C-alpha positions in Angstrom: -49.8 35.9 28.8 -53.1 34.0 28.7 -54.8 33.4 32.1 -55.0 29.8 33.3 -58.6 28.7 33.2 -59.8 25.7 35.2 -63.0 23.9 34.2 -64.8 22.9 37.4 -66.6 19.6 37.4 -70.1 19.7 38.9 -71.0 17.1 41.6 -74.5 16.1 42.5 -75.1 15.4 46.2 -77.8 13.8 48.3 -78.3 14.5 52.0 -78.9 11.6 54.4 -79.9 13.5 57.5 -80.8 17.2 57.7 -80.4 17.9 61.4 -78.2 20.7 62.7 -75.1 19.8 60.8 -76.9 18.6 57.7 -78.9 21.9 57.6 -75.8 24.0 58.1 -74.1 22.1 55.3 -77.0 22.5 52.9 -77.4 26.2 53.7 -73.7 26.8 53.1 -73.8 25.1 49.7 -76.9 27.1 48.7 -76.0 30.5 50.1 -72.2 30.5 49.5 -72.9 29.9 45.8 -70.9 26.6 45.6 -71.7 26.4 41.9 -69.7 23.2 41.5 -72.2 21.4 43.8 -75.8 20.6 43.2 -78.1 19.2 45.8 -80.4 16.7 44.1 -81.9 14.9 47.0 -82.5 14.9 50.8 -83.6 12.3 53.3 -84.6 12.4 56.9 -86.5 10.3 59.4 -88.3 13.2 61.0 -92.0 13.1 59.8 -92.3 16.8 60.3 -89.6 17.4 57.7 -90.7 14.9 55.1 -92.4 16.6 52.1 -90.9 20.0 52.8 -88.7 21.9 50.4 -85.1 21.6 51.6 -84.4 25.3 51.1 -87.5 26.5 53.0 -86.9 24.0 55.8 -83.4 25.4 56.6 -84.6 29.0 56.4 -83.3 29.8 53.0 -85.1 30.4 49.7 -87.0 27.6 47.9 -84.6 25.1 46.3 -86.8 22.7 44.5 -85.6 19.5 46.4 -88.2 17.8 48.6 -87.1 16.0 51.7 -88.0 12.3 51.5 -88.3 9.4 53.9 -86.4 6.7 52.0 -82.9 7.0 50.5 -83.7 4.5 47.7 -86.4 6.8 46.5 -84.1 9.8 46.5 -81.4 8.0 44.7 -83.8 6.5 42.1 -84.8 10.0 41.1 -81.3 11.4 40.8 -77.9 10.6 39.5 -75.9 11.5 42.6 -72.1 11.5 42.9 -71.9 11.5 46.7 -74.1 11.0 49.7 -73.5 13.4 52.7 -74.3 11.4 55.8 -74.9 13.4 59.0 -76.9 11.5 61.5 -74.8 10.3 64.5 -71.4 10.4 66.2 -71.3 6.7 66.8 -70.1 4.0 64.4 -72.1 1.1 65.6 -75.2 3.2 65.7 -74.7 4.2 62.0 -73.3 0.9 60.7 -76.6 -0.3 59.1 -77.2 3.1 57.6 -73.8 3.1 56.0 -74.2 -0.5 54.8 -77.4 0.5 53.2 -75.9 3.6 51.6 -72.8 1.7 50.4 -75.0 -0.9 48.6 -76.5 2.0 46.6 -73.2 2.3 44.8 -72.7 6.0 45.6 -69.7 7.4 47.4 -70.3 8.5 51.0 -68.9 11.4 53.1 -69.9 11.3 56.7 -69.6 13.5 59.8 -69.7 10.5 62.2 -66.8 11.1 64.6 -66.2 7.4 65.4 -66.1 6.6 61.6 -63.1 8.8 61.3 -61.0 5.9 62.4 -63.5 3.1 63.0 -61.0 0.3 63.5 -60.3 1.8 66.9 -64.0 1.3 67.9 -65.0 -2.0 66.2 -62.6 -3.8 63.9 -65.0 -6.5 62.9 -67.7 -4.1 61.7 -65.0 -1.9 60.0 -63.7 -4.8 58.0 -67.2 -5.8 57.0 -68.1 -2.3 55.9 -64.8 -2.1 54.0 -65.7 -5.3 52.1 -69.2 -4.0 51.3 -67.7 -0.7 50.0 -65.2 -2.5 47.8 -67.8 -4.9 46.4 -70.0 -2.0 45.4 -67.0 0.2 44.3 -67.9 2.9 46.8 -65.5 5.1 48.8 -66.5 5.9 52.4 -64.9 8.7 54.4 -65.7 10.4 57.6 -64.2 13.9 58.3 -64.8 17.1 60.2 -62.7 19.5 62.1 -62.1 17.3 65.2 -61.7 14.5 64.5 -60.8 15.0 60.8 -58.2 17.7 61.0 -57.1 19.6 64.1 -56.1 16.8 66.5 -55.1 14.2 63.9 -54.4 15.3 60.3 -52.6 18.5 61.4 -50.3 16.7 63.9 -49.6 14.0 61.2 -48.5 16.7 58.7 -46.5 18.5 61.3 -44.4 15.4 61.9 -43.1 15.5 58.3 -39.9 17.4 59.0 -38.9 15.2 61.9 -36.0 12.7 61.8 -37.1 11.3 65.2 -39.9 11.9 67.6 -40.1 11.1 71.3 -43.5 12.6 72.2 -46.4 14.5 70.7 -48.6 16.9 72.7 -51.9 18.2 71.3 -54.1 20.8 72.9 -57.4 22.3 71.8 -59.4 24.9 73.8 -62.5 26.7 72.6 -65.2 29.0 73.9 -68.3 26.9 73.4 -70.5 30.0 73.4 -69.6 30.2 69.7 -70.8 26.7 69.0 -74.2 25.3 68.1 -76.7 24.5 70.8 -76.5 20.7 70.6 -72.8 20.9 71.1 -73.2 23.1 74.2 -75.7 20.5 75.6 -73.3 17.6 74.8 -70.6 19.2 77.0 -73.0 19.7 79.9 -73.4 23.5 79.9 -75.8 24.7 82.6 -75.8 21.5 84.7 -74.7 21.2 88.3 -71.5 19.3 88.9 -73.6 16.3 90.3 -75.9 16.4 87.3 -72.9 16.5 84.9 -71.3 13.4 86.5 -74.6 11.5 86.5 -75.2 12.5 82.8 -71.7 11.3 81.8 -72.2 7.9 83.7 -75.6 7.4 82.0 -74.3 8.6 78.6 -77.0 11.2 78.4 -74.1 13.6 77.5 -70.8 12.5 76.0 -68.4 15.4 76.1 -66.0 15.2 73.1 -66.2 12.2 70.8 -63.1 11.3 68.8 -60.0 11.3 71.0 -59.6 7.6 70.6 -59.9 7.8 66.9 -57.5 10.8 66.6 -54.8 9.1 68.7 -55.2 5.8 66.8 -54.9 7.6 63.4 -51.8 9.5 64.4 -50.1 6.5 65.9 -50.9 4.4 62.8 -49.5 7.1 60.5 -46.2 7.1 62.4 -46.0 3.3 62.5 -46.2 3.3 66.3 -47.7 0.3 68.0 -49.2 1.6 71.2 -49.5 -0.7 74.2 -52.6 1.1 75.3 -54.8 4.2 74.7 -56.3 5.7 77.9 -59.3 8.0 77.6 -60.1 9.8 80.8 -63.7 10.5 81.7 -64.8 14.1 80.9 -64.6 16.5 83.8 -66.8 19.6 84.4 -65.4 23.1 83.8 -66.8 25.4 86.5 -66.1 29.1 86.7 -66.5 31.6 89.5 -68.4 34.0 87.3 -71.6 34.2 85.2 -71.1 33.4 81.5 -73.5 33.1 78.7 -74.1 32.1 75.1 -77.0 33.0 72.7 -78.8 30.0 74.1 -78.0 29.8 77.8 -76.8 31.9 80.8 -74.7 29.8 83.2 -74.4 31.3 86.7 -71.2 31.0 88.7 -70.7 27.5 90.2 -72.6 25.7 87.4 -70.9 23.7 84.7 -69.9 25.7 81.6 -68.5 22.8 79.6 -66.0 19.9 79.9 -62.4 19.0 79.7 -60.9 15.6 78.8 -57.4 14.0 78.5 -56.3 11.0 76.6 -52.9 9.3 76.2 -51.1 6.9 73.9 -48.8 4.7 76.0 -45.7 2.5 75.3 -44.1 0.7 78.2 -46.1 2.9 80.6 -44.8 6.2 79.1 -47.2 8.8 77.6 -45.8 9.3 74.1 -49.0 10.9 72.8 -50.7 13.4 75.1 -54.0 15.0 74.2 -56.1 17.6 76.1 -59.5 18.9 74.9 -61.3 21.7 76.6 -64.6 23.2 75.4 -66.5 25.6 77.7 -68.6 28.7 77.7 -66.4 31.7 78.8 -63.0 30.4 77.8 -60.9 33.6 77.6 -58.4 32.1 75.1 -59.1 29.8 72.2 -56.2 27.9 70.6 -55.1 24.8 68.8 -51.6 23.7 69.7 -49.3 20.9 68.6 -45.8 20.4 70.2 -43.6 17.7 68.9 -40.5 16.6 70.9 -38.0 15.3 68.5 -35.3 16.2 66.0 -36.0 18.9 65.2 -38.7 20.1 67.6 -41.8 21.4 66.0 -44.3 23.7 67.7 -47.5 25.1 66.2 -50.2 27.3 67.9 -53.2 28.9 66.3 -55.1 31.7 68.0 -58.1 31.5 67.9 -58.8 27.8 67.5 -60.4 26.7 64.2 -64.2 27.1 64.6 -65.6 23.7 64.9 -68.9 24.2 63.1 -67.7 26.2 60.1 -64.6 24.0 60.0 -66.6 20.7 59.9 -68.9 22.1 57.1 -65.8 23.2 55.1 -64.1 19.8 55.6 -67.1 17.9 54.3 -67.5 20.2 51.3 -63.8 20.3 50.4 -63.3 16.5 50.6 -66.1 15.8 48.1 -63.8 15.8 45.0 -61.2 13.8 46.8 -63.5 11.1 48.1 -65.0 10.8 44.6 -61.5 10.3 43.1 -60.5 7.9 45.9 -60.2 4.1 45.5 -63.1 2.0 46.9 -63.2 1.0 50.5 -63.6 2.3 54.0 -61.0 5.1 54.1 -59.6 7.6 56.7 -58.1 11.0 56.2 -54.6 9.6 56.3 -55.4 7.4 53.2 -56.3 10.3 50.9 -54.2 12.9 49.2 -53.3 16.1 51.1 -56.6 17.9 52.1 -57.1 21.5 50.8 -59.9 23.9 50.1 -61.7 23.0 46.9 -62.7 25.3 44.1 -62.4 28.5 46.1 -63.1 31.6 44.0 -60.4 34.2 43.7 -61.8 37.2 45.7 -61.2 39.8 43.0 
């Protein structure tokens, strides 16, 4: 019997932002030998990075792509298929970047958490960006591990065998010691309780970004019209023992991370119940989805999916799907079922 041979299409990518996530993404493409992807351009606003070779800048071998200041210049010199946008978690902050990128006529994949379901944050800007994307025949999609998979796409898929559903509970708990430094800072690791609360109020730190978007996407997929979505303020996680990561040692009594709850309500009842915990020293890591319905569905993964590697993988694996998608501002529920893309057989 003749073996099935699949001809892989090669996609050319341009980076818009080579911070922590962008650098990890580029390094993965280079070092994991993603032969079906070719990095043809990179852009960043950091003057210290402009003019450097992308490979050298991220601590890999020389790649032959120079980091530039203006996206138009990078695009003019290449024939890119997709722009990988990794600059900010907030939709309104990135709107004009995305508008500018969409007008280039090249499809966009973003790691922006609020862009995963932007209608929950700002419907007016979402509709405007959707029109711009369609006018320029561009597909725009934000994805990642959370939001983008664990607390939205996975629960959506798990509802498939249900005849009826009365409530959905989603839990994610991770040991933040295994995450990148900016994430540990974002959840307040090392602060006192008073410093944590002040930083949350001043928005110096944010805790997790994406619960509103995940609940909105899940409800919309089910056809549920929620009366309200309540997002509780992040609370500090404090342990009575010393814990540490590669970056920081947190003494007992200091903040090791944060926890946060969010709910989707109908007539005052919590029919969607989310809890997110990320802190250094968590003894158990898990992702859990429990669906109360006919039939009941329960899923638990130990450990939880790693957020950094998972986000990089989602961005890479969705490249072929967003290129094949129709024009417009899209969400993960709008595309075909996600999967790993072009993974080599290990033997």
